[in-house]
C-alpha positions as CSV (number, residue, x, y, z in Angstrom):
1,M,-1.0,100.8,56.1
2,L,-1.2,99.0,59.1
3,R,-4.6,96.9,59.4
4,L,-6.0,96.7,62.9
5,A,-8.8,94.6,64.4
6,V,-10.5,95.9,67.6
7,N,-12.8,94.1,69.8
8,A,-15.0,96.9,70.6
9,V,-18.1,95.0,72.0
10,P,-17.9,97.4,75.0
11,L,-18.7,100.4,73.1
12,R,-22.4,98.9,72.7
13,S,-23.0,99.2,76.2
14,P,-23.6,102.3,78.6
15,L,-19.9,103.5,78.5
16,T,-17.7,102.4,81.7
17,G,-14.0,102.6,81.7
18,V,-13.4,99.9,79.1
19,G,-15.7,101.6,76.6
20,Q,-14.2,105.2,77.5
21,Y,-10.9,103.8,76.5
22,I,-11.8,102.1,73.3
23,R,-13.4,105.5,72.3
24,G,-10.9,108.0,73.2
25,L,-8.1,105.8,71.9
26,M,-9.7,104.8,68.6
27,A,-10.7,108.4,68.0
28,A,-7.1,109.5,68.3
29,I,-5.8,106.4,66.0
30,E,-8.2,107.4,63.3
31,A,-7.4,110.9,63.4
32,R,-3.6,109.9,62.6
33,G,-4.6,108.3,59.3
34,D,-1.9,105.5,59.2
35,V,-4.1,102.8,60.8
36,E,-7.1,101.1,59.0
37,A,-9.1,99.7,61.9
38,R,-12.0,97.5,61.9
39,Y,-14.4,97.1,65.0
40,F,-15.8,93.7,66.1
41,Y,-19.4,94.4,67.7
42,A,-20.2,90.8,68.6
43,S,-23.0,90.4,65.8
44,H,-21.0,92.2,63.1
45,W,-18.1,94.1,61.9
46,G,-17.7,97.8,61.4
47,R,-15.3,100.4,59.9
48,K,-16.4,103.0,62.7
49,A,-16.2,103.0,66.5
50,V,-19.8,103.4,67.3
51,T,-20.6,104.5,70.9
52,S,-24.6,104.3,70.7
53,P,-25.7,101.4,73.2
54,V,-27.9,98.6,72.0
55,A,-31.6,99.4,72.6
56,A,-32.8,98.1,76.0
57,I,-29.4,96.2,76.2
58,D,-29.5,96.3,80.1
59,D,-32.9,94.8,80.0
60,V,-31.9,92.0,77.6
61,K,-28.8,91.1,80.1
62,R,-31.1,90.9,82.8
63,V,-33.3,88.2,81.2
64,V,-30.3,86.3,79.6
65,K,-28.8,86.1,83.1
66,K,-31.9,84.5,84.4
67,V,-32.4,82.0,82.1
68,V,-29.0,81.2,80.7
69,P,-26.4,79.3,82.6
70,Y,-22.9,80.9,82.9
71,P,-24.3,83.8,80.4
72,Y,-20.9,85.4,80.4
73,I,-19.3,82.3,78.9
74,V,-22.2,81.6,76.6
75,S,-21.9,85.2,75.3
76,R,-18.1,84.7,74.4
77,T,-18.9,81.4,72.7
78,G,-21.2,83.0,70.2
79,Q,-19.0,86.1,69.7
80,R,-15.9,83.6,68.8
81,L,-17.9,82.5,65.7
82,M,-18.6,85.7,64.3
83,F,-15.3,86.9,65.2
84,S,-13.3,84.2,63.3
85,G,-15.1,84.6,60.0
86,G,-14.4,88.3,60.1
87,M,-10.6,87.8,60.9
88,R,-10.4,85.4,58.1
89,L,-11.7,87.9,55.7
90,M,-9.8,91.0,57.1
91,R,-6.4,89.4,57.7
92,P,-5.2,92.1,59.9
93,H,-1.6,92.9,60.8
94,V,-2.3,93.0,64.5
95,Y,-5.2,92.4,66.8
96,H,-5.9,94.7,69.9
97,E,-8.0,93.2,72.7
98,P,-8.8,96.2,75.1
99,N,-10.8,94.1,77.4
100,Y,-8.6,91.4,79.0
101,V,-9.4,88.1,77.3
102,A,-8.7,87.8,73.7
103,L,-11.0,86.0,71.1
104,P,-9.1,83.2,69.3
105,W,-6.5,84.3,66.7
106,D,-2.9,83.0,65.8
107,G,-1.6,86.3,64.9
108,P,0.1,89.3,66.8
109,L,-2.0,89.9,69.8
110,V,-1.8,93.1,71.8
111,V,-4.0,93.0,75.1
112,T,-5.0,95.7,77.4
113,V,-4.9,94.8,81.3
114,H,-6.6,97.7,82.9
115,D,-6.4,96.8,86.3
116,L,-6.3,93.8,88.6
117,S,-9.4,94.5,90.6
118,F,-10.5,90.8,90.0
119,V,-7.5,89.8,92.0
120,R,-7.4,92.6,94.6
121,H,-11.1,93.1,94.8
122,P,-13.0,90.2,93.6
123,E,-16.2,90.9,95.4
124,S,-16.7,93.8,92.9
125,H,-17.2,91.1,90.0
126,P,-19.9,88.3,89.5
127,K,-18.7,85.0,89.9
128,D,-19.0,83.9,86.3
129,R,-16.5,86.7,85.1
130,L,-14.1,85.7,88.1
131,E,-14.3,82.0,86.7
132,H,-13.9,83.3,83.1
133,L,-10.9,85.5,83.9
134,A,-9.3,82.8,86.1
135,R,-9.8,80.4,83.1
136,Y,-8.7,82.5,80.1
137,L,-6.6,85.4,81.1
138,P,-3.4,83.5,81.8
139,A,-3.6,81.9,78.3
140,T,-4.3,85.3,76.7
141,L,-1.5,86.8,78.3
142,A,1.0,83.7,77.7
143,R,0.0,84.2,73.8
144,A,0.2,88.0,73.7
145,A,3.0,89.6,71.7
146,H,2.5,92.7,74.0
147,V,0.6,93.6,77.0
148,V,-0.3,97.3,77.6
149,T,-1.7,98.7,81.1
150,D,-3.0,102.0,82.0
151,S,-0.5,102.9,84.5
152,E,2.8,101.7,85.9
153,T,1.5,100.7,89.3
154,V,-0.8,98.0,87.3
155,R,2.4,97.1,85.1
156,E,4.3,96.2,88.2
157,E,1.3,94.3,89.7
158,A,0.7,92.3,86.4
159,I,4.3,91.4,85.9
160,R,4.4,90.0,89.5
161,H,1.0,88.2,89.4
162,F,1.1,86.5,85.8
163,G,5.1,86.2,85.9
164,L,5.1,88.3,82.7
165,D,8.4,89.2,80.9
166,P,8.8,93.1,81.8
167,R,10.1,93.6,78.3
168,R,6.6,92.8,76.7
169,V,4.6,94.8,79.1
170,T,4.3,98.8,78.8
171,A,2.3,101.1,80.7
172,I,0.6,103.7,78.7
173,H,-1.4,106.3,80.5
174,L,-5.0,107.1,79.3
175,G,-6.0,110.6,77.7
176,V,-8.7,113.0,78.6
177,G,-11.2,114.4,76.1
178,A,-11.3,118.0,74.8
179,E,-14.9,118.1,76.2
180,F,-13.5,118.1,79.7
181,A,-12.7,121.8,80.1
182,P,-13.3,124.5,82.5
183,R,-17.0,126.0,82.1
184,G,-18.7,129.0,83.6
185,A,-22.1,129.0,85.3
186,E,-23.8,130.0,81.9
187,A,-22.4,127.2,80.0
188,T,-23.4,124.7,82.7
189,A,-26.9,126.0,83.5
190,A,-29.0,124.0,81.5
191,V,-27.5,120.6,82.6
192,L,-27.3,121.4,85.8
193,A,-31.0,122.9,86.1
194,R,-32.2,119.4,84.7
195,H,-30.6,117.5,87.5
196,G,-31.9,120.3,90.1
197,L,-28.0,121.6,90.9
198,A,-26.4,124.8,90.9
199,H,-23.3,125.9,89.6
200,G,-20.8,125.8,92.7
201,G,-23.3,124.3,94.8
202,Y,-22.4,120.8,95.2
203,V,-19.4,118.3,95.5
204,L,-19.2,115.6,93.2
205,S,-18.3,111.9,93.4
206,V,-18.2,109.7,90.2
207,G,-18.1,105.9,89.8
208,T,-19.8,102.9,89.7
209,L,-21.4,102.0,93.2
210,E,-19.3,99.2,94.6
211,P,-17.2,98.3,97.3
212,R,-13.7,99.2,95.8
213,K,-15.0,102.6,95.0
214,N,-15.1,103.2,98.6
215,L,-18.0,105.7,98.5
216,V,-18.8,105.0,102.2
217,L,-15.7,107.0,103.3
218,A,-17.0,110.3,101.2
219,L,-20.6,109.6,102.7
220,R,-19.5,109.5,106.4
221,A,-17.2,112.0,106.1
222,W,-19.7,114.5,104.4
223,A,-22.2,113.7,106.7
224,S,-19.8,114.2,109.7
225,L,-19.1,117.8,108.5
226,P,-21.3,120.5,110.3
227,E,-24.0,122.1,108.3
228,A,-22.4,125.6,108.5
229,V,-19.6,124.0,106.7
230,R,-21.6,122.1,104.2
231,G,-23.7,125.4,103.5
232,G,-26.6,123.5,102.4
233,R,-24.6,122.0,99.5
234,P,-25.2,118.1,98.8
235,L,-22.7,115.5,98.0
236,V,-23.9,114.5,94.5
237,V,-22.8,110.9,93.3
238,A,-23.3,109.9,89.7
239,G,-22.8,106.4,88.7
240,M,-24.4,103.2,87.9
241,K,-25.5,100.9,90.7
242,G,-22.9,98.0,91.0
243,W,-22.0,95.7,94.2
244,L,-23.3,97.5,97.3
245,T,-22.2,96.5,100.5
246,D,-25.0,95.9,103.0
247,S,-23.5,98.8,105.2
248,L,-23.6,101.1,102.5
249,V,-27.4,100.7,101.4
250,P,-28.9,102.0,104.8
251,L,-26.4,104.8,104.8
252,V,-27.4,106.0,101.4
253,E,-30.9,106.0,102.2
254,R,-30.7,108.0,105.3
255,L,-28.4,110.7,103.9
256,E,-30.7,110.9,100.8
257,R,-33.8,111.3,103.2
258,E,-31.8,113.9,105.4
259,G,-31.1,115.9,101.9
260,L,-27.3,115.8,102.5
261,V,-26.8,113.5,99.3
262,R,-28.1,113.5,95.8
263,F,-27.8,110.3,93.7
264,L,-28.2,110.9,90.0
265,G,-27.6,107.3,88.9
266,F,-26.2,106.8,85.4
267,V,-25.3,110.0,83.7
268,A,-25.2,110.5,80.1
269,Q,-21.8,111.0,78.8
270,E,-22.4,114.5,77.1
271,D,-23.8,115.7,80.5
272,L,-20.7,114.4,82.5
273,P,-18.2,117.1,81.6
274,L,-20.5,119.8,82.6
275,L,-21.5,118.1,85.7
276,Y,-17.9,118.2,86.8
277,A,-17.3,121.7,85.7
278,G,-20.1,122.9,87.9
279,A,-19.0,121.1,90.9
280,L,-17.0,122.9,93.8
281,A,-14.9,120.1,94.4
282,V,-14.7,116.2,93.3
283,A,-14.1,113.6,95.9
284,Y,-12.9,110.1,94.5
285,P,-11.7,108.0,97.5
286,S,-11.4,104.7,95.8
287,R,-9.4,101.6,97.2
288,Y,-8.0,100.6,93.8
289,E,-7.8,101.9,90.3
290,G,-6.1,101.0,87.1
291,F,-5.8,104.6,86.2
292,G,-8.5,106.7,87.8
293,L,-9.9,108.7,84.9
294,P,-12.5,110.7,87.0
295,V,-9.3,112.3,88.9
296,V,-8.1,113.5,85.4
297,E,-11.2,114.3,84.0
298,A,-12.0,116.5,87.2
299,M,-8.8,118.4,86.8
300,A,-9.2,118.9,83.3
301,C,-12.5,120.7,84.1
302,G,-10.5,123.0,86.5
303,V,-12.3,121.4,89.7
304,P,-10.1,120.6,92.9
305,V,-9.8,117.0,93.7
306,V,-9.5,115.1,97.0
307,T,-8.5,111.3,96.1
308,S,-7.0,108.4,98.1
309,T,-3.5,107.3,98.6
310,A,-4.2,103.8,97.4
311,S,-2.9,102.1,94.1
312,C,-2.1,104.3,91.0
313,L,-4.0,107.4,92.2
314,P,-0.8,109.3,93.6
315,E,0.9,108.3,90.3
316,V,-1.9,109.9,88.3
317,A,-2.8,112.8,90.5
318,G,0.8,113.7,91.4
319,D,0.9,116.8,93.5
320,A,-2.1,118.2,92.0
321,A,-4.9,116.9,94.4
322,L,-5.3,116.4,98.1
323,L,-4.4,112.7,98.9
324,V,-6.0,110.8,101.8
325,D,-5.8,107.3,103.3
326,P,-8.7,105.3,101.9
327,D,-9.4,104.3,105.6
328,D,-9.2,107.5,107.3
329,E,-12.7,109.1,107.9
330,G,-11.0,112.0,109.6
331,A,-8.5,112.9,107.1
332,M,-11.3,112.6,104.2
333,A,-13.6,115.1,106.3
334,Q,-10.8,117.6,107.0
335,A,-9.9,117.5,103.1
336,L,-13.6,118.2,102.2
337,R,-13.9,121.0,104.9
338,S,-10.7,122.6,103.5
339,L,-11.9,122.7,100.1
340,L,-15.2,124.0,101.3
341,E,-13.7,126.6,103.2
342,D,-10.5,127.6,101.6
343,A,-10.9,129.4,98.3
344,A,-7.3,130.1,97.7
345,L,-6.5,126.3,98.3
346,R,-9.2,125.4,95.6
347,G,-7.8,128.0,93.2
348,R,-4.4,126.4,93.6
349,L,-5.5,122.8,93.2
350,A,-7.7,123.8,90.1
351,A,-4.5,125.5,88.5
352,A,-2.2,122.7,89.4
353,G,-4.9,119.9,88.3
354,A,-5.5,121.8,84.8
355,A,-1.7,121.7,84.3
356,R,-1.3,118.0,85.3
357,A,-4.3,117.1,83.2
358,R,-2.6,118.5,79.8
359,E,-0.1,115.7,80.3
360,F,-2.8,113.0,79.6
361,T,-3.9,113.2,75.9
362,W,-5.3,110.7,73.7
363,A,-3.1,111.6,71.0
364,R,-0.1,110.8,73.4
365,C,-1.7,107.4,74.4
366,A,-2.5,106.7,70.6
367,E,1.2,107.4,69.7
368,R,2.7,105.0,72.0
369,T,-0.2,102.4,71.5
370,V,0.4,102.4,67.6
371,A,4.2,101.9,68.4
372,V,3.7,98.9,70.2
373,Y,1.3,97.5,67.2
374,R,4.1,98.4,64.5
375,A,6.6,96.7,66.9
376,V,4.7,93.4,66.9
377,A,2.8,93.4,63.7
378,R,2.8,90.6,61.0
379,W,3.3,92.6,57.8
């Protein structure tokens, strides 16, 4: 049986994209039964992929950032010591680093590069992370036996930017969990009531609030629609606060006061599928993505999607969503209006989206990823 070491540190914080990737991929790999995985959690090793966040982790991170110079680098240094000890005992056939920069090890290494946002949109990352990636990622990629990306778009970007041999870079699409499925009003009622929402009574936007998610386009387009078109429905935004632009903050505050927008902040993972399923439509106008998992999650829930023509989003959405230029506020407004007013269009997109989403499974992602492990493993 193949012995696999996985850096699972992102599972112990509120799940963002990398954590969801680890959770979905490793659950599918464990279900196969042909890989023996061990998970590194910074302070210890485990045999299971544990997704519960460390208590008060955000408060701890805030304190550390205030009192410790270069906390990102200091944290990685401490992790290396614990990691090396576990690797000597385990002696894995392959080590998968799902979060860009690998910890020190001289055996076969598989690295996942989810996107190049730190190159294309450095404003969406803190300075110490950018410095860390600039210093260590090229060396990680140079020693990796194989590099995995979430999309063909990112694969081509990584090959160009880092000068990688195309033969050792593979694009493997992510999957969508079975919990993302169409649900009726009765099934969503409890969760939506907790958030003060009604089934079919809102348009949803999901993602961390930062410039590259381009939320400002959706906000301005939504505000430009006549009230008769909106029909009292709010634009609901679910996501943690990230790097907000100065122009976004006053707009957000004004639209909240006017009742046009609802900000839910971070939404628990168990609530998210029901929040999707209860939406009339989903707006995801991002300027740059490595995969765009919210697009597939929404389509799997049978909800029509409007997204942008940027980066890999057309690759992922195919012809199952409305696509708009991320700089065209008028096009976004028209797309939203069409979704609000045209029930037949919503029905067509919902059906096409559900069919498209069935192509993205964690089982398929696991199959292709394990094939990479086996190709490079030291037996």
